[in-house]
TIPAGU-790783 format. One record per residue (C-alpha): residue number from 0; residue in three letters; x, y, z. Coordinates in Angstrom, 2 decimals, always signed. Layout:
<recs>
<rec lolum="NUM" seke="Ala" east="X" north="Y" up="Z"/>
...
</recs>
This chain:
<recs>
<rec lolum="0" seke="Unk" east="+6.11" north="-9.50" up="-18.10"/>
<rec lolum="1" seke="Unk" east="+5.16" north="-11.92" up="-15.32"/>
<rec lolum="2" seke="Unk" east="+6.31" north="-9.38" up="-12.73"/>
<rec lolum="3" seke="Unk" east="+4.10" north="-6.68" up="-14.29"/>
<rec lolum="4" seke="Unk" east="+1.14" north="-9.05" up="-14.56"/>
<rec lolum="5" seke="Unk" east="+1.49" north="-9.81" up="-10.86"/>
<rec lolum="6" seke="Unk" east="+1.61" north="-6.08" up="-10.13"/>
<rec lolum="7" seke="Unk" east="-1.83" north="-5.57" up="-11.70"/>
<rec lolum="8" seke="Unk" east="-3.46" north="-8.74" up="-10.40"/>
<rec lolum="9" seke="Unk" east="-2.28" north="-8.15" up="-6.83"/>
<rec lolum="10" seke="Unk" east="-3.52" north="-4.56" up="-7.05"/>
<rec lolum="11" seke="Unk" east="-7.00" north="-5.89" up="-7.77"/>
<rec lolum="12" seke="Unk" east="-6.62" north="-8.51" up="-5.02"/>
<rec lolum="13" seke="Unk" east="-5.62" north="-5.76" up="-2.59"/>
<rec lolum="14" seke="Unk" east="-8.77" north="-3.82" up="-3.41"/>
<rec lolum="15" seke="Unk" east="-10.89" north="-6.94" up="-2.88"/>
<rec lolum="16" seke="Unk" east="-9.22" north="-7.54" up="+0.49"/>
<rec lolum="17" seke="Unk" east="-9.92" north="-3.96" up="+1.56"/>
<rec lolum="18" seke="Unk" east="-13.57" north="-4.00" up="+0.57"/>
<rec lolum="19" seke="Unk" east="-14.77" north="-7.59" up="+0.88"/>
<rec lolum="20" seke="Unk" east="-12.74" north="-8.84" up="+3.82"/>
<rec lolum="21" seke="Unk" east="-11.96" north="-5.54" up="+5.49"/>
<rec lolum="22" seke="Unk" east="-15.35" north="-3.85" up="+5.47"/>
<rec lolum="23" seke="Unk" east="-17.50" north="-6.85" up="+4.55"/>
<rec lolum="24" seke="Unk" east="-16.45" north="-9.15" up="+7.36"/>
<rec lolum="25" seke="Unk" east="-17.39" north="-6.61" up="+10.03"/>
<rec lolum="26" seke="Unk" east="-20.71" north="-5.85" up="+8.35"/>
<rec lolum="27" seke="Unk" east="-21.60" north="-9.54" up="+8.47"/>
<rec lolum="28" seke="Unk" east="-20.13" north="-9.98" up="+11.96"/>
<rec lolum="29" seke="Unk" east="-22.45" north="-7.30" up="+13.35"/>
<rec lolum="30" seke="Unk" east="-25.54" north="-8.66" up="+11.61"/>
<rec lolum="31" seke="Unk" east="-25.58" north="-6.42" up="+8.55"/>
<rec lolum="32" seke="Unk" east="-25.86" north="-7.35" up="+4.90"/>
<rec lolum="33" seke="Unk" east="-23.51" north="-6.55" up="+2.03"/>
<rec lolum="34" seke="Unk" east="-25.62" north="-5.06" up="-0.76"/>
<rec lolum="35" seke="Unk" east="-23.12" north="-3.97" up="-3.44"/>
<rec lolum="36" seke="Unk" east="-19.43" north="-4.52" up="-4.03"/>
<rec lolum="37" seke="Unk" east="-17.51" north="-2.63" up="-6.70"/>
<rec lolum="38" seke="Unk" east="-13.85" north="-3.52" up="-7.24"/>
<rec lolum="39" seke="Unk" east="-12.44" north="-0.94" up="-9.60"/>
<rec lolum="40" seke="Unk" east="-9.90" north="-2.08" up="-12.17"/>
<rec lolum="41" seke="Unk" east="-9.11" north="+1.61" up="-12.64"/>
<rec lolum="42" seke="Unk" east="-7.97" north="+2.23" up="-9.06"/>
<rec lolum="43" seke="Unk" east="-6.46" north="+4.67" up="-8.07"/>
<rec lolum="44" seke="Unk" east="-8.27" north="+6.85" up="-10.63"/>
<rec lolum="45" seke="Unk" east="-11.61" north="+5.38" up="-9.59"/>
<rec lolum="46" seke="Unk" east="-12.14" north="+4.12" up="-6.06"/>
<rec lolum="47" seke="Unk" east="-13.58" north="+0.74" up="-5.16"/>
<rec lolum="48" seke="Unk" east="-16.48" north="+0.67" up="-2.71"/>
<rec lolum="49" seke="Unk" east="-18.87" north="-1.53" up="-0.80"/>
<rec lolum="50" seke="Unk" east="-22.45" north="-0.75" up="+0.22"/>
<rec lolum="51" seke="Unk" east="-24.24" north="-2.41" up="+3.10"/>
<rec lolum="52" seke="Unk" east="-27.45" north="-2.33" up="+5.07"/>
<rec lolum="53" seke="Unk" east="-27.94" north="-2.73" up="+8.79"/>
<rec lolum="54" seke="Unk" east="-28.11" north="-0.81" up="+12.02"/>
<rec lolum="55" seke="Unk" east="-24.90" north="-0.71" up="+14.04"/>
<rec lolum="56" seke="Unk" east="-23.94" north="+0.69" up="+17.41"/>
<rec lolum="57" seke="Unk" east="-21.39" north="+3.49" up="+17.34"/>
<rec lolum="58" seke="Unk" east="-18.45" north="+1.25" up="+18.22"/>
<rec lolum="59" seke="Unk" east="-19.56" north="-1.32" up="+15.65"/>
<rec lolum="60" seke="Unk" east="-19.78" north="+1.32" up="+12.92"/>
<rec lolum="61" seke="Unk" east="-16.22" north="+2.38" up="+13.73"/>
<rec lolum="62" seke="Unk" east="-15.01" north="-1.19" up="+13.16"/>
<rec lolum="63" seke="Unk" east="-16.96" north="-1.37" up="+9.89"/>
<rec lolum="64" seke="Unk" east="-15.51" north="+1.93" up="+8.66"/>
<rec lolum="65" seke="Unk" east="-11.96" north="+1.14" up="+9.78"/>
<rec lolum="66" seke="Unk" east="-12.03" north="-2.53" up="+8.79"/>
<rec lolum="67" seke="Unk" east="-10.72" north="-1.94" up="+5.28"/>
<rec lolum="68" seke="Unk" east="-7.60" north="-0.13" up="+6.47"/>
<rec lolum="69" seke="Unk" east="-7.05" north="-2.53" up="+9.38"/>
<rec lolum="70" seke="Unk" east="-7.33" north="-5.79" up="+7.45"/>
<rec lolum="71" seke="Unk" east="-5.25" north="-4.47" up="+4.55"/>
<rec lolum="72" seke="Unk" east="-2.43" north="-3.64" up="+6.95"/>
<rec lolum="73" seke="Unk" east="-2.65" north="-7.02" up="+8.68"/>
<rec lolum="74" seke="Unk" east="-2.32" north="-8.73" up="+5.29"/>
<rec lolum="75" seke="Unk" east="+0.54" north="-6.45" up="+4.24"/>
<rec lolum="76" seke="Unk" east="+2.64" north="-6.93" up="+7.36"/>
<rec lolum="77" seke="Unk" east="+1.99" north="-10.68" up="+7.35"/>
<rec lolum="78" seke="Unk" east="+3.30" north="-10.89" up="+3.76"/>
<rec lolum="79" seke="Unk" east="+6.28" north="-8.68" up="+4.58"/>
<rec lolum="80" seke="Unk" east="+7.14" north="-10.88" up="+7.57"/>
<rec lolum="81" seke="Unk" east="+7.04" north="-14.04" up="+5.47"/>
<rec lolum="82" seke="Unk" east="+9.36" north="-12.46" up="+2.91"/>
<rec lolum="83" seke="Unk" east="+11.77" north="-10.88" up="+5.41"/>
<rec lolum="84" seke="Unk" east="+12.16" north="-14.18" up="+7.25"/>
<rec lolum="85" seke="Unk" east="+12.60" north="-15.95" up="+3.88"/>
<rec lolum="86" seke="Unk" east="+9.91" north="-18.47" up="+4.77"/>
<rec lolum="87" seke="Unk" east="+8.63" north="-18.43" up="+1.18"/>
<rec lolum="88" seke="Unk" east="+11.18" north="-19.91" up="-1.24"/>
<rec lolum="89" seke="Unk" east="+9.24" north="-20.03" up="-4.50"/>
<rec lolum="90" seke="Unk" east="+10.11" north="-16.99" up="-6.64"/>
<rec lolum="91" seke="Unk" east="+6.69" north="-16.63" up="-8.25"/>
<rec lolum="92" seke="Unk" east="+4.97" north="-16.79" up="-4.87"/>
<rec lolum="93" seke="Unk" east="+7.53" north="-14.39" up="-3.40"/>
<rec lolum="94" seke="Unk" east="+6.86" north="-11.88" up="-6.18"/>
<rec lolum="95" seke="Unk" east="+3.10" north="-12.27" up="-5.64"/>
<rec lolum="96" seke="Unk" east="+3.43" north="-11.64" up="-1.91"/>
<rec lolum="97" seke="Unk" east="+5.71" north="-8.66" up="-2.56"/>
<rec lolum="98" seke="Unk" east="+3.15" north="-6.96" up="-4.78"/>
<rec lolum="99" seke="Unk" east="+0.26" north="-7.86" up="-2.48"/>
<rec lolum="100" seke="Unk" east="+2.10" north="-6.46" up="+0.54"/>
<rec lolum="101" seke="Unk" east="+2.93" north="-3.32" up="-1.46"/>
<rec lolum="102" seke="Unk" east="-0.62" north="-2.51" up="-2.52"/>
<rec lolum="103" seke="Unk" east="-2.15" north="-3.42" up="+0.85"/>
<rec lolum="104" seke="Unk" east="+0.13" north="-0.97" up="+2.66"/>
<rec lolum="105" seke="Unk" east="+0.18" north="+1.77" up="+0.01"/>
<rec lolum="106" seke="Unk" east="-3.58" north="+2.16" up="-0.13"/>
<rec lolum="107" seke="Unk" east="-4.12" north="+2.55" up="+3.66"/>
<rec lolum="108" seke="Unk" east="-1.01" north="+4.71" up="+4.10"/>
<rec lolum="109" seke="Unk" east="-2.08" north="+7.00" up="+1.26"/>
<rec lolum="110" seke="Unk" east="-5.63" north="+7.04" up="+2.59"/>
<rec lolum="111" seke="Unk" east="-4.42" north="+8.17" up="+6.02"/>
<rec lolum="112" seke="Unk" east="-1.86" north="+10.71" up="+4.79"/>
<rec lolum="113" seke="Unk" east="-3.94" north="+12.38" up="+2.09"/>
<rec lolum="114" seke="Unk" east="-7.08" north="+11.97" up="+4.18"/>
<rec lolum="115" seke="Unk" east="-5.41" north="+13.81" up="+7.05"/>
<rec lolum="116" seke="Unk" east="-5.00" north="+16.88" up="+4.86"/>
<rec lolum="117" seke="Unk" east="-8.08" north="+16.52" up="+2.64"/>
<rec lolum="118" seke="Unk" east="-10.36" north="+14.05" up="+4.52"/>
<rec lolum="119" seke="Unk" east="-12.38" north="+11.63" up="+2.37"/>
<rec lolum="120" seke="Unk" east="-13.99" north="+8.21" up="+2.52"/>
<rec lolum="121" seke="Unk" east="-13.16" north="+6.00" up="+5.48"/>
<rec lolum="122" seke="Unk" east="-10.96" north="+8.67" up="+7.05"/>
<rec lolum="123" seke="Unk" east="-13.84" north="+11.17" up="+7.16"/>
<rec lolum="124" seke="Unk" east="-16.00" north="+8.57" up="+8.91"/>
<rec lolum="125" seke="Unk" east="-13.28" north="+7.64" up="+11.42"/>
<rec lolum="126" seke="Unk" east="-12.62" north="+11.29" up="+12.24"/>
<rec lolum="127" seke="Unk" east="-16.33" north="+12.01" up="+12.73"/>
<rec lolum="128" seke="Unk" east="-16.56" north="+8.97" up="+15.03"/>
<rec lolum="129" seke="Unk" east="-13.66" north="+10.19" up="+17.13"/>
<rec lolum="130" seke="Unk" east="-11.38" north="+7.27" up="+16.27"/>
<rec lolum="131" seke="Unk" east="-8.93" north="+9.51" up="+14.45"/>
<rec lolum="132" seke="Unk" east="-8.05" north="+13.17" up="+14.23"/>
<rec lolum="133" seke="Unk" east="-6.37" north="+14.72" up="+11.21"/>
<rec lolum="134" seke="Unk" east="-3.13" north="+14.81" up="+13.20"/>
<rec lolum="135" seke="Unk" east="-3.20" north="+11.17" up="+14.29"/>
<rec lolum="136" seke="Unk" east="-4.23" north="+10.10" up="+10.81"/>
<rec lolum="137" seke="Unk" east="-1.17" north="+11.83" up="+9.36"/>
<rec lolum="138" seke="Unk" east="+1.22" north="+10.39" up="+11.95"/>
<rec lolum="139" seke="Unk" east="-0.11" north="+6.85" up="+11.61"/>
<rec lolum="140" seke="Unk" east="-0.02" north="+7.06" up="+7.82"/>
<rec lolum="141" seke="Unk" east="+3.59" north="+8.28" up="+7.78"/>
<rec lolum="142" seke="Unk" east="+4.59" north="+5.62" up="+10.31"/>
<rec lolum="143" seke="Unk" east="+3.03" north="+2.85" up="+8.23"/>
<rec lolum="144" seke="Unk" east="+4.72" north="+4.12" up="+5.10"/>
<rec lolum="145" seke="Unk" east="+8.17" north="+4.35" up="+6.71"/>
<rec lolum="146" seke="Unk" east="+7.97" north="+0.86" up="+8.21"/>
<rec lolum="147" seke="Unk" east="+6.88" north="-0.63" up="+4.91"/>
<rec lolum="148" seke="Unk" east="+9.44" north="+1.31" up="+2.89"/>
<rec lolum="149" seke="Unk" east="+12.32" north="+0.01" up="+4.99"/>
<rec lolum="150" seke="Unk" east="+11.06" north="-3.58" up="+4.80"/>
<rec lolum="151" seke="Unk" east="+9.85" north="-3.66" up="+1.18"/>
<rec lolum="152" seke="Unk" east="+13.02" north="-2.17" up="-0.34"/>
<rec lolum="153" seke="Unk" east="+15.42" north="-4.93" up="+0.84"/>
<rec lolum="154" seke="Unk" east="+12.82" north="-7.58" up="-0.03"/>
<rec lolum="155" seke="Unk" east="+12.66" north="-6.25" up="-3.58"/>
<rec lolum="156" seke="Unk" east="+16.44" north="-5.90" up="-3.84"/>
<rec lolum="157" seke="Unk" east="+16.95" north="-9.53" up="-2.83"/>
<rec lolum="158" seke="Unk" east="+14.23" north="-10.74" up="-5.18"/>
<rec lolum="159" seke="Unk" east="+15.66" north="-8.85" up="-8.16"/>
<rec lolum="160" seke="Unk" east="+19.13" north="-10.13" up="-7.33"/>
<rec lolum="161" seke="Unk" east="+18.03" north="-13.74" up="-6.97"/>
<rec lolum="162" seke="Unk" east="+16.43" north="-13.86" up="-10.44"/>
<rec lolum="163" seke="Unk" east="+19.26" north="-11.93" up="-12.16"/>
<rec lolum="164" seke="Unk" east="+17.06" north="-9.05" up="-13.21"/>
<rec lolum="165" seke="Unk" east="+19.80" north="-6.66" up="-12.06"/>
<rec lolum="166" seke="Unk" east="+23.52" north="-7.29" up="-12.47"/>
<rec lolum="167" seke="Unk" east="+25.29" north="-4.27" up="-10.97"/>
<rec lolum="168" seke="Unk" east="+24.84" north="-1.35" up="-8.60"/>
<rec lolum="169" seke="Unk" east="+23.57" north="+0.95" up="-11.33"/>
<rec lolum="170" seke="Unk" east="+20.95" north="-1.58" up="-12.39"/>
<rec lolum="171" seke="Unk" east="+19.79" north="-2.06" up="-8.81"/>
<rec lolum="172" seke="Unk" east="+19.55" north="+1.68" up="-8.24"/>
<rec lolum="173" seke="Unk" east="+17.47" north="+2.13" up="-11.40"/>
<rec lolum="174" seke="Unk" east="+15.21" north="-0.82" up="-10.59"/>
<rec lolum="175" seke="Unk" east="+14.48" north="+0.36" up="-7.05"/>
<rec lolum="176" seke="Unk" east="+13.92" north="+3.92" up="-8.20"/>
<rec lolum="177" seke="Unk" east="+11.48" north="+2.78" up="-10.88"/>
<rec lolum="178" seke="Unk" east="+9.62" north="+0.67" up="-8.35"/>
<rec lolum="179" seke="Unk" east="+9.14" north="+3.57" up="-5.93"/>
<rec lolum="180" seke="Unk" east="+8.13" north="+5.88" up="-8.78"/>
<rec lolum="181" seke="Unk" east="+4.85" north="+3.98" up="-8.54"/>
<rec lolum="182" seke="Unk" east="+4.04" north="+6.09" up="-5.48"/>
<rec lolum="183" seke="Unk" east="+4.00" north="+9.53" up="-7.17"/>
<rec lolum="184" seke="Unk" east="+2.29" north="+7.96" up="-10.19"/>
<rec lolum="185" seke="Unk" east="-0.50" north="+6.52" up="-8.03"/>
<rec lolum="186" seke="Unk" east="-0.74" north="+9.75" up="-6.07"/>
<rec lolum="187" seke="Unk" east="-1.10" north="+11.93" up="-9.16"/>
<rec lolum="188" seke="Unk" east="-3.67" north="+9.59" up="-10.73"/>
<rec lolum="189" seke="Unk" east="-5.70" north="+9.50" up="-7.52"/>
<rec lolum="190" seke="Unk" east="-5.67" north="+13.31" up="-7.22"/>
<rec lolum="191" seke="Unk" east="-6.78" north="+13.66" up="-10.84"/>
<rec lolum="192" seke="Unk" east="-9.52" north="+11.09" up="-10.42"/>
<rec lolum="193" seke="Unk" east="-10.88" north="+12.81" up="-7.34"/>
<rec lolum="194" seke="Unk" east="-10.63" north="+16.25" up="-8.89"/>
<rec lolum="195" seke="Unk" east="-8.21" north="+17.63" up="-6.32"/>
<rec lolum="196" seke="Unk" east="-7.34" north="+21.33" up="-6.72"/>
<rec lolum="197" seke="Unk" east="-4.04" north="+21.96" up="-8.50"/>
<rec lolum="198" seke="Unk" east="-2.26" north="+23.05" up="-5.32"/>
<rec lolum="199" seke="Unk" east="-3.03" north="+19.71" up="-3.63"/>
<rec lolum="200" seke="Unk" east="-2.15" north="+17.73" up="-6.75"/>
<rec lolum="201" seke="Unk" east="+1.27" north="+19.38" up="-6.87"/>
<rec lolum="202" seke="Unk" east="+1.82" north="+19.15" up="-3.10"/>
<rec lolum="203" seke="Unk" east="+0.89" north="+15.49" up="-2.71"/>
<rec lolum="204" seke="Unk" east="+2.72" north="+14.41" up="-5.86"/>
<rec lolum="205" seke="Unk" east="+5.89" north="+16.29" up="-4.89"/>
<rec lolum="206" seke="Unk" east="+5.86" north="+14.76" up="-1.41"/>
<rec lolum="207" seke="Unk" east="+5.46" north="+11.28" up="-2.88"/>
<rec lolum="208" seke="Unk" east="+8.83" north="+11.50" up="-4.66"/>
<rec lolum="209" seke="Unk" east="+10.59" north="+11.25" up="-1.29"/>
<rec lolum="210" seke="Unk" east="+10.81" north="+7.42" up="-1.35"/>
<rec lolum="211" seke="Unk" east="+12.64" north="+7.59" up="-4.69"/>
<rec lolum="212" seke="Unk" east="+15.22" north="+9.92" up="-3.15"/>
<rec lolum="213" seke="Unk" east="+15.46" north="+7.77" up="-0.03"/>
<rec lolum="214" seke="Unk" east="+16.45" north="+4.74" up="-2.12"/>
<rec lolum="215" seke="Unk" east="+19.79" north="+6.37" up="-2.92"/>
<rec lolum="216" seke="Unk" east="+20.42" north="+6.99" up="+0.78"/>
<rec lolum="217" seke="Unk" east="+19.80" north="+3.43" up="+1.96"/>
<rec lolum="218" seke="Unk" east="+21.32" north="+1.70" up="-1.10"/>
<rec lolum="219" seke="Unk" east="+24.80" north="+1.26" up="+0.51"/>
<rec lolum="220" seke="Unk" east="+23.16" north="-0.61" up="+3.42"/>
<rec lolum="221" seke="Unk" east="+21.27" north="-2.85" up="+1.01"/>
<rec lolum="222" seke="Unk" east="+24.46" north="-3.75" up="-0.85"/>
<rec lolum="223" seke="Unk" east="+26.10" north="-4.95" up="+2.36"/>
<rec lolum="224" seke="Unk" east="+23.20" north="-7.26" up="+3.12"/>
<rec lolum="225" seke="Unk" east="+22.77" north="-8.83" up="-0.31"/>
<rec lolum="226" seke="Unk" east="+24.09" north="-12.36" up="-0.43"/>
<rec lolum="227" seke="Unk" east="+25.69" north="-12.07" up="-3.82"/>
<rec lolum="228" seke="Unk" east="+29.14" north="-10.54" up="-4.03"/>
<rec lolum="229" seke="Unk" east="+28.87" north="-8.98" up="-7.45"/>
<rec lolum="230" seke="Unk" east="+27.71" north="-5.65" up="-5.99"/>
<rec lolum="231" seke="Unk" east="+30.82" north="-5.13" up="-3.89"/>
<rec lolum="232" seke="Unk" east="+32.76" north="-3.16" up="-6.49"/>
</recs>
């Protein structure tokens, strides 16, 4: 129950980081004013947003528009680094950082991947400003997702093992698969919330099952690296 509570609370925190710190800090830095902040508890069905006032130069506007994605990724990779290097020992804090790193990479990666095919929000702005193209958006989004997948999966496996939430290979496989099922769930909910045509709903959701399949491919490598010996059989 604590693990699930952290999942929801860190999801909200990730949204706040994207909007308040990501966009907001650059608005204030360039002399603008934050007018409205909406952090949606229903994300990904309903998107969070921030509204601001101010006049920015073209390069400043690009930083404002891209700040949410940029800061979210900085936070995510910082959390992943702390967990991979085992700097954080407390289990509750480790679980919190795991969920925070997950949401703060999933949102930007999804933004870039889906936005490359059906541009919306920050991605539309960044493409119109010449910072991104649909092709570069897709490549960057996929790259971010792959890096985070291959770092988050062993972090989660070690965390589940250390607190005895899984006791054998089958349990670990199920736990990791359930975790990565969040991706197609989030994808489908986001597509429904944004009213995506059926063909895009099916395409994006089908693609987002790939991490679940990939878990079964990398599982043997994870078992070799887990400290405990009970998975050797």
